[in-house]
KEKE-3310 file (N, C-alpha, C; in steps of 0.2 Angstrom, whole numbers, plus 5000, padded with zeros to 4 digits):
npx = (5004:5010:5022:5013:5006:5016:5021:5012:5016:5025:5040:5056:5070:5071:5072:5075:5075:5080:5082:5089:5088:5100:5107:5116:5118:5111:5107:5110:5098:5098:5088:5087:5076:5072:5061:5059:5051:5044:5050:5058:5071:5078:5090:5101:5113:5123:5120:5121:5134:5136:5135:5139:5130:5111:5104:5108:5104:5101:5100:5090:5079:5079:5075:5064:5056:5055:5049:5036:5032:5031:5022:5010:5010:5007:5000:4990:4980:4985:4990:5005:5020:5034:5036:5031:5038:5048:5051:5057:5071:5082:5095:5111:5125:5137:5140:5135:5121:5110:5114:5120:5135:5141:5149:5137:5124:5108:5094:5085:5085:5075:5063:5064:5073:5067:5055:5058:5066:5054:5048:5057:5057:5045:5044:5055:5045:5036:5038:5035:5021:5007:5007:5004:5005:5018:5019:5020:5031:5039:5040:5038:5043:5044:5050:5050:5057:5065:5073:5063:5052:5047:5041:5035:5031:5024:5019:5006:5002:4999:4994:4999:4989:4979:4978:4964:4960:4958:4972:4970:4970:4980:4985:4997:5008:5012:5023:5023:5013:5006:4996:4983:4987:4975:4972:4969:4970:4984:4988:4986:4996:5007:5019:5014:5004:4993:4990:4986:4978:4975:4969:4980:4975:4976:4989:4990:4995:4990:4979:4971:4967:4967:4982:4984:4980:4990:4995:4993:5001:5001:5013:5013:5026:5027:5036:5055:5064:5070:5071:5070:5069:5065:5064:5057:5058:5057:5065:5065:5051:5035:5033:5023:5013:5014:5010:5002:5003:5016:5015:5014:5030:5037:5037:5045:5045:5049:5043:5039:5051:5058:5064:5077:5076:5080:5086:5090:5085:5085:5072:5062:5049:5034:5038:5034:5030:5029:5022:5020:5016:5022:5011:5002:5007:4999:4990:4990:4986:4977:4960)
npy = (4993:5006:5007:5009:5021:5030:5029:5036:5048:5062:5058:5063:5076:5084:5098:5103:5114:5121:5128:5125:5133:5137:5143:5151:5151:5148:5131:5124:5112:5101:5092:5081:5076:5061:5055:5039:5031:5019:5021:5030:5040:5050:5061:5068:5076:5091:5094:5104:5099:5088:5094:5104:5102:5097:5095:5084:5071:5055:5043:5034:5041:5052:5044:5039:5051:5055:5044:5046:5056:5052:5043:5052:5056:5047:5034:5037:5031:5018:5006:5007:5000:4988:4984:4993:5004:4999:5004:5017:5025:5031:5044:5050:5061:5052:5058:5070:5082:5076:5062:5056:5055:5044:5051:5062:5072:5069:5071:5083:5080:5071:5078:5090:5093:5082:5088:5097:5092:5085:5096:5099:5089:5088:5101:5099:5088:5099:5104:5095:5091:5097:5101:5104:5120:5126:5119:5124:5119:5113:5108:5115:5113:5112:5114:5112:5113:5104:5100:5094:5093:5089:5095:5092:5099:5100:5110:5114:5121:5131:5123:5121:5129:5119:5115:5114:5119:5126:5128:5119:5125:5126:5113:5099:5097:5086:5080:5071:5064:5068:5070:5085:5092:5096:5110:5112:5099:5100:5111:5104:5096:5102:5114:5127:5139:5141:5155:5159:5153:5152:5153:5161:5173:5177:5172:5163:5163:5173:5169:5161:5149:5149:5147:5138:5144:5150:5146:5154:5152:5156:5152:5153:5153:5147:5141:5141:5136:5127:5130:5126:5128:5123:5125:5131:5140:5152:5163:5161:5160:5151:5144:5150:5145:5146:5161:5163:5169:5169:5160:5166:5171:5160:5166:5169:5175:5179:5187:5197:5199:5196:5180:5170:5155:5143:5141:5142:5145:5149:5150:5162:5162:5168:5172:5174:5164:5166:5158:5160:5152:5146:5151:5144:5142:5151:5146:5149:5165:5178:5183)
npz = (5000:5004:4995:4983:4985:4986:4972:4967:4969:4962:4954:4958:4964:4979:4989:5007:5021:5036:5053:5071:5087:5096:5114:5107:5094:5077:5073:5057:5048:5034:5020:5007:4998:4988:4975:4969:4958:4966:4978:4993:4996:5010:5013:5024:5022:5022:5035:5050:5061:5076:5092:5106:5117:5121:5111:5100:5090:5090:5077:5075:5080:5071:5059:5064:5064:5050:5045:5049:5043:5030:5030:5035:5022:5012:5016:5028:5035:5038:5050:5059:5054:5052:5039:5032:5031:5022:5010:5014:5014:5025:5025:5035:5037:5049:5066:5064:5068:5067:5067:5080:5086:5102:5118:5114:5120:5121:5124:5121:5107:5104:5107:5103:5092:5084:5081:5072:5060:5056:5052:5042:5032:5028:5022:5010:5004:5000:4988:4978:4982:4989:5005:5024:5030:5043:5060:5075:5080:5092:5109:5119:5133:5150:5164:5182:5199:5214:5229:5235:5225:5208:5193:5177:5160:5143:5131:5121:5106:5089:5076:5059:5044:5032:5015:5013:5024:5041:5054:5069:5085:5100:5102:5102:5091:5079:5088:5105:5118:5128:5142:5145:5160:5172:5181:5193:5200:5198:5206:5217:5220:5219:5223:5216:5207:5195:5185:5174:5159:5143:5125:5114:5105:5087:5086:5076:5059:5046:5031:5017:5022:5040:5051:5067:5082:5097:5113:5131:5145:5161:5177:5194:5206:5222:5230:5234:5219:5202:5187:5171:5154:5138:5123:5108:5091:5095:5089:5075:5066:5063:5046:5035:5020:5002:5001:5012:5029:5040:5056:5073:5083:5097:5115:5129:5148:5163:5177:5169:5161:5146:5141:5133:5122:5127:5144:5161:5176:5195:5206:5214:5229:5222:5211:5194:5181:5162:5148:5129:5117:5101:5086:5071:5053:5041:5027:5009:5002:5011:5010)
capx = (5000:5014:5023:5008:5004:5023:5021:5007:5021:5029:5049:5062:5075:5067:5076:5070:5081:5077:5085:5088:5089:5103:5108:5122:5118:5105:5109:5107:5095:5094:5088:5086:5070:5073:5058:5060:5046:5039:5054:5060:5076:5080:5098:5103:5119:5124:5115:5128:5136:5133:5137:5140:5122:5107:5099:5109:5099:5103:5099:5082:5074:5078:5072:5056:5053:5054:5044:5029:5030:5031:5014:5006:5008:5005:4995:4990:4977:4989:4995:5012:5024:5042:5034:5026:5043:5055:5054:5060:5079:5085:5104:5113:5132:5139:5143:5131:5117:5103:5115:5126:5139:5141:5143:5134:5117:5103:5089:5081:5084:5069:5058:5065:5075:5063:5051:5062:5068:5048:5047:5062:5056:5038:5047:5055:5040:5031:5041:5032:5014:5005:5007:5002:5011:5022:5015:5022:5038:5042:5035:5038:5047:5045:5054:5051:5060:5070:5074:5056:5047:5049:5037:5037:5024:5024:5012:5002:5002:4996:4996:4999:4984:4979:4976:4956:4956:4962:4975:4968:4975:4981:4986:5003:5011:5018:5026:5020:5005:5004:4988:4983:4985:4970:4975:4967:4976:4992:4989:4984:5001:5014:5018:5014:4998:4991:4988:4982:4978:4970:4972:4983:4972:4980:4995:4991:4995:4983:4978:4965:4965:4972:4984:4980:4984:4995:4992:4996:5002:5006:5013:5016:5031:5025:5042:5060:5064:5074:5068:5072:5066:5069:5057:5060:5052:5058:5069:5065:5044:5033:5033:5017:5013:5008:5006:5000:5008:5020:5012:5019:5035:5033:5040:5045:5044:5050:5041:5039:5056:5060:5069:5079:5072:5085:5086:5090:5086:5082:5067:5059:5042:5030:5040:5029:5035:5023:5025:5017:5017:5020:5003:5005:5008:4994:4988:4987:4986:4972:4956)
capy = (4999:5013:5008:5012:5029:5035:5027:5042:5054:5065:5058:5070:5077:5090:5101:5106:5117:5125:5128:5125:5138:5137:5151:5155:5152:5144:5125:5119:5105:5101:5087:5081:5070:5059:5050:5037:5025:5017:5021:5036:5041:5055:5061:5075:5078:5098:5096:5105:5093:5087:5100:5102:5103:5091:5095:5080:5066:5047:5042:5031:5046:5053:5039:5040:5059:5053:5038:5049:5062:5049:5040:5057:5059:5040:5030:5039:5026:5012:5005:5007:4993:4988:4984:4998:5008:4997:5007:5021:5024:5038:5043:5055:5060:5050:5065:5076:5084:5071:5056:5060:5050:5045:5054:5066:5073:5069:5072:5085:5078:5067:5081:5097:5090:5078:5091:5102:5085:5083:5102:5100:5083:5092:5107:5097:5087:5104:5107:5090:5089:5102:5098:5108:5126:5122:5122:5126:5116:5114:5104:5120:5109:5117:5109:5116:5106:5107:5093:5091:5091:5090:5095:5093:5099:5101:5113:5115:5127:5132:5118:5125:5127:5115:5118:5114:5118:5130:5123:5118:5129:5122:5106:5097:5097:5079:5077:5071:5062:5070:5073:5091:5091:5100:5116:5111:5094:5104:5117:5101:5092:5105:5122:5130:5140:5144:5161:5161:5147:5153:5154:5167:5176:5180:5170:5159:5165:5173:5166:5158:5146:5152:5143:5138:5150:5146:5147:5159:5149:5159:5149:5157:5150:5147:5141:5142:5128:5129:5132:5124:5130:5121:5127:5133:5144:5160:5166:5159:5158:5145:5147:5150:5143:5147:5166:5162:5173:5167:5161:5171:5167:5160:5170:5167:5179:5179:5193:5203:5201:5192:5175:5164:5150:5139:5145:5138:5149:5148:5156:5162:5161:5175:5173:5172:5161:5165:5155:5162:5148:5148:5149:5138:5147:5151:5143:5154:5173:5180:5185)
capz = (5000:5005:4989:4978:4986:4983:4964:4964:4969:4957:4953:4958:4968:4982:4996:5012:5024:5043:5058:5077:5091:5103:5116:5104:5086:5074:5068:5051:5046:5028:5018:4999:4996:4981:4973:4964:4958:4973:4985:4995:5000:5012:5015:5029:5019:5024:5041:5058:5064:5082:5095:5114:5119:5122:5105:5095:5088:5085:5069:5076:5082:5064:5055:5065:5059:5041:5044:5051:5037:5025:5034:5033:5015:5009:5018:5033:5040:5037:5055:5059:5054:5050:5033:5029:5030:5019:5004:5013:5016:5029:5028:5037:5039:5056:5068:5064:5073:5065:5069:5084:5091:5109:5121:5114:5125:5116:5127:5117:5100:5104:5109:5098:5085:5080:5078:5067:5056:5054:5047:5035:5028:5025:5016:5005:4998:4998:4981:4974:4983:4993:5012:5029:5033:5048:5065:5083:5079:5098:5113:5123:5138:5155:5170:5189:5204:5220:5232:5237:5221:5201:5189:5171:5156:5138:5129:5115:5101:5085:5070:5052:5041:5026:5009:5013:5032:5046:5059:5076:5090:5106:5102:5101:5083:5077:5093:5109:5118:5136:5143:5148:5167:5176:5184:5199:5200:5197:5212:5224:5219:5217:5227:5209:5206:5189:5185:5167:5153:5138:5119:5111:5099:5083:5085:5068:5052:5041:5024:5016:5029:5046:5056:5074:5088:5102:5121:5136:5150:5167:5183:5200:5211:5228:5234:5229:5214:5197:5182:5167:5150:5133:5120:5100:5087:5098:5085:5068:5067:5059:5040:5032:5012:4997:5002:5020:5033:5046:5063:5079:5086:5105:5119:5137:5150:5169:5181:5163:5156:5141:5141:5127:5121:5133:5149:5168:5181:5200:5206:5222:5230:5220:5203:5188:5171:5157:5141:5124:5112:5094:5081:5065:5049:5036:5020:5003:5002:5014:5005)
cpx = (5004:5017:5019:5004:5010:5023:5015:5012:5026:5039:5052:5065:5072:5071:5072:5076:5076:5083:5084:5091:5094:5104:5112:5123:5112:5110:5105:5105:5093:5093:5085:5080:5070:5066:5058:5055:5043:5044:5057:5066:5078:5088:5100:5110:5120:5120:5123:5130:5135:5136:5135:5135:5118:5103:5100:5103:5102:5098:5092:5078:5074:5074:5063:5052:5051:5049:5038:5028:5029:5023:5011:5004:5007:4999:4994:4986:4980:4992:5001:5016:5030:5040:5032:5033:5049:5056:5056:5068:5082:5093:5106:5122:5135:5142:5141:5125:5110:5105:5122:5129:5139:5149:5140:5127:5115:5094:5085:5079:5078:5064:5058:5067:5071:5057:5053:5063:5061:5045:5050:5059:5049:5041:5051:5049:5036:5033:5039:5024:5012:5004:5005:5008:5013:5017:5021:5030:5042:5037:5034:5039:5048:5046:5053:5053:5064:5071:5068:5051:5049:5043:5037:5031:5028:5018:5012:5003:4998:4999:4995:4992:4985:4979:4966:4954:4961:4964:4972:4974:4974:4982:4995:5004:5014:5020:5022:5012:5003:4998:4990:4980:4981:4974:4973:4971:4983:4993:4989:4991:5008:5014:5020:5006:4997:4986:4983:4983:4974:4973:4976:4982:4977:4986:4996:4991:4991:4983:4971:4962:4971:4977:4982:4984:4986:4992:4997:4996:5006:5006:5017:5020:5029:5031:5049:5061:5069:5069:5071:5068:5070:5063:5062:5056:5052:5062:5067:5054:5042:5030:5025:5019:5010:5004:5002:5004:5011:5017:5017:5023:5033:5039:5039:5047:5046:5049:5042:5045:5057:5066:5072:5075:5076:5086:5085:5091:5085:5079:5065:5053:5038:5033:5035:5032:5027:5027:5019:5019:5015:5013:5007:5004:5001:4994:4986:4985:4977:4966:4954)
cpy = (5006:5013:5010:5018:5031:5034:5034:5049:5056:5062:5064:5072:5084:5091:5104:5108:5120:5125:5127:5130:5136:5142:5155:5156:5146:5137:5123:5113:5108:5094:5084:5074:5068:5054:5046:5030:5023:5016:5028:5036:5049:5056:5069:5078:5086:5099:5097:5098:5095:5093:5099:5104:5096:5092:5090:5074:5059:5046:5037:5036:5050:5051:5039:5044:5057:5049:5041:5054:5057:5046:5045:5057:5052:5037:5030:5035:5018:5012:5003:5000:4992:4988:4990:5004:5006:4999:5013:5021:5032:5038:5050:5056:5057:5057:5071:5077:5079:5063:5057:5055:5051:5048:5060:5067:5073:5069:5076:5083:5074:5070:5087:5096:5086:5082:5096:5096:5085:5089:5102:5095:5087:5096:5104:5092:5091:5105:5102:5090:5096:5097:5106:5114:5122:5124:5124:5124:5113:5111:5109:5117:5115:5111:5115:5110:5109:5099:5089:5090:5093:5089:5097:5092:5101:5106:5115:5121:5129:5126:5123:5123:5122:5118:5118:5116:5122:5126:5123:5121:5124:5117:5105:5093:5091:5075:5077:5069:5064:5072:5080:5090:5097:5104:5114:5104:5097:5105:5111:5097:5097:5113:5127:5134:5143:5150:5163:5156:5149:5154:5160:5169:5179:5178:5165:5164:5166:5170:5165:5153:5148:5146:5145:5143:5146:5146:5151:5153:5153:5153:5153:5152:5149:5146:5142:5134:5132:5128:5130:5125:5126:5120:5131:5137:5151:5165:5167:5157:5153:5149:5147:5148:5146:5155:5168:5166:5169:5165:5166:5166:5166:5165:5168:5172:5177:5186:5198:5203:5195:5187:5172:5159:5143:5143:5141:5142:5147:5153:5155:5161:5169:5176:5171:5171:5163:5164:5157:5155:5150:5147:5146:5144:5146:5149:5148:5160:5174:5184:5192)
cpz = (5000:4997:4983:4980:4984:4975:4963:4966:4963:4958:4953:4964:4972:4988:5000:5018:5031:5047:5065:5082:5097:5107:5112:5098:5085:5071:5063:5051:5040:5026:5012:5000:4990:4980:4967:4962:4963:4979:4984:4998:5002:5014:5017:5027:5021:5031:5046:5059:5073:5086:5102:5116:5120:5116:5099:5096:5084:5081:5070:5077:5074:5060:5057:5064:5054:5040:5044:5046:5030:5025:5032:5026:5012:5010:5026:5038:5041:5045:5053:5059:5052:5042:5030:5028:5026:5012:5006:5017:5018:5030:5029:5040:5048:5060:5067:5068:5072:5067:5074:5086:5097:5112:5121:5118:5119:5118:5123:5109:5101:5103:5103:5093:5080:5077:5072:5059:5053:5049:5042:5030:5023:5020:5011:5001:4996:4991:4977:4976:4987:5001:5016:5029:5040:5056:5070:5083:5086:5104:5118:5130:5145:5161:5177:5194:5209:5223:5234:5231:5213:5198:5182:5166:5148:5136:5122:5111:5095:5079:5062:5048:5035:5020:5010:5020:5036:5050:5065:5080:5098:5107:5102:5092:5082:5083:5100:5112:5126:5134:5146:5155:5169:5181:5193:5203:5202:5204:5217:5225:5220:5221:5219:5209:5198:5189:5177:5162:5149:5131:5120:5105:5095:5082:5078:5064:5049:5033:5023:5018:5035:5050:5063:5078:5093:5108:5125:5142:5156:5174:5188:5204:5217:5233:5231:5227:5208:5192:5175:5160:5143:5128:5113:5097:5091:5093:5078:5069:5062:5053:5037:5024:5008:4996:5010:5024:5039:5054:5069:5082:5093:5109:5126:5140:5157:5173:5176:5159:5152:5142:5135:5129:5124:5137:5156:5172:5189:5202:5212:5222:5227:5213:5198:5183:5169:5149:5135:5118:5105:5090:5076:5059:5044:5030:5014:5005:5007:5009:5006)
residu = (MET:VAL:ARG:ALA:ALA:ILE:ARG:ALA:LEU:PRO:ASP:GLY:ARG:TYR:GLU:GLY:ALA:ASP:VAL:LEU:GLU:THR:ARG:SER:ALA:LEU:LEU:ASP:ILE:ARG:ALA:THR:VAL:THR:ILE:ASP:GLY:ASP:ALA:ILE:ASP:ILE:ASP:PHE:THR:GLY:THR:ALA:PRO:GLN:TYR:ASP:GLY:ASN:LEU:ASN:CYS:PRO:LEU:ALA:VAL:THR:ARG:SER:ALA:CYS:PHE:TYR:VAL:VAL:ARG:CYS:LEU:THR:ALA:PRO:ASP:LEU:PRO:ALA:SER:GLY:GLY:ALA:PHE:VAL:PRO:VAL:THR:VAL:ARG:ALA:PRO:GLU:GLY:SER:LEU:VAL:ASN:ALA:ARG:SER:PRO:ALA:ALA:VAL:ALA:ALA:GLY:ASN:THR:GLU:THR:SER:SER:ARG:ILE:THR:ASP:VAL:VAL:PHE:ASP:ALA:PHE:SER:LYS:ALA:ILE:PRO:VAL:PRO:ALA:GLN:GLY:GLN:GLY:THR:MET:ASN:ASN:VAL:THR:LEU:GLY:SER:ASP:ASP:PHE:THR:TYR:TYR:GLU:THR:LEU:GLY:GLY:GLY:GLN:GLY:ALA:CYS:PRO:ASP:ALA:ASP:GLY:PRO:SER:ALA:VAL:HIS:VAL:ALA:MET:SER:ASN:THR:PHE:ASN:THR:PRO:ALA:GLU:ALA:LEU:GLU:LEU:ALA:TYR:PRO:LEU:ARG:VAL:GLU:ARG:TYR:GLU:LEU:ARG:PRO:GLY:SER:GLY:GLY:ARG:GLY:ALA:HIS:ARG:GLY:GLY:ASP:GLY:ILE:VAL:ARG:GLU:LEU:ARG:VAL:LEU:GLU:PRO:CYS:ARG:LEU:SER:LEU:LEU:THR:GLN:ARG:ARG:THR:VAL:ALA:PRO:ARG:GLY:VAL:HIS:GLY:GLY:ALA:ASP:GLY:ALA:LYS:GLY:ARG:ASN:PHE:LEU:ASN:GLY:GLU:GLU:LEU:PRO:ALA:ILE:ALA:VAL:LEU:ASP:LEU:GLN:PRO:GLY:ASP:LEU:LEU:ARG:ILE:GLU:THR:PRO:GLY:GLY:GLY:GLY:TRP:GLY:PRO:ALA:PRO)
# end
């Protein structure tokens, strides 16, 4: 079934590119998708080398993200199986950001880099067939903890618009299967107070079909703890396609002062963390 769907795609060589945000630089991820008959080859030559941070990715995660994209574009209702992915070859230079060598740190490769790989491979396919605009492209990882407690959550955002529909709002895009913890349960279990949790109106890109909106999340800290933020799309916005506007970039704040995409800070009682997650890109020019 997958081979039959691949045969319906136009043969050719198509390239996609995007970046990951670090504390000091942007890291390139590049992919070349070659469609040949009933087979697909995805090559990440040109991607940045692995670096001294935790955004590196083992090849298994890279392959999984690629298989996800192919499944979306060929036979999305087919149950995942090894056989379904036999027609897809994934190659990446050893020692690169998407095929890191030990002892490279890879924790964020599974959450953030996998999201960007998905964006890049969709971007390559967009040169051949219609694909959705880019979604938020991050899991917005927020961790708060001390010797007495640890709390970790991921936050939804906007999904990119499709050729025939607006993008949904306040959802995880491609990555994550986490539940939405009720504010009441969170406040009972942890020294945190949820002061705001709402849609971020207008953060989805305008277009013939609009991108989904992100969310606004505010947490007030009630006892000393440490904050770790691991987010993306704070410098480079999710792209719209075919004349659609880009989604809004995400923003992080502590007590009203903006924070970078990746940060580790000690917090005191009364400190207020505010996360504004990215919106999805729009599809087509706005009417």
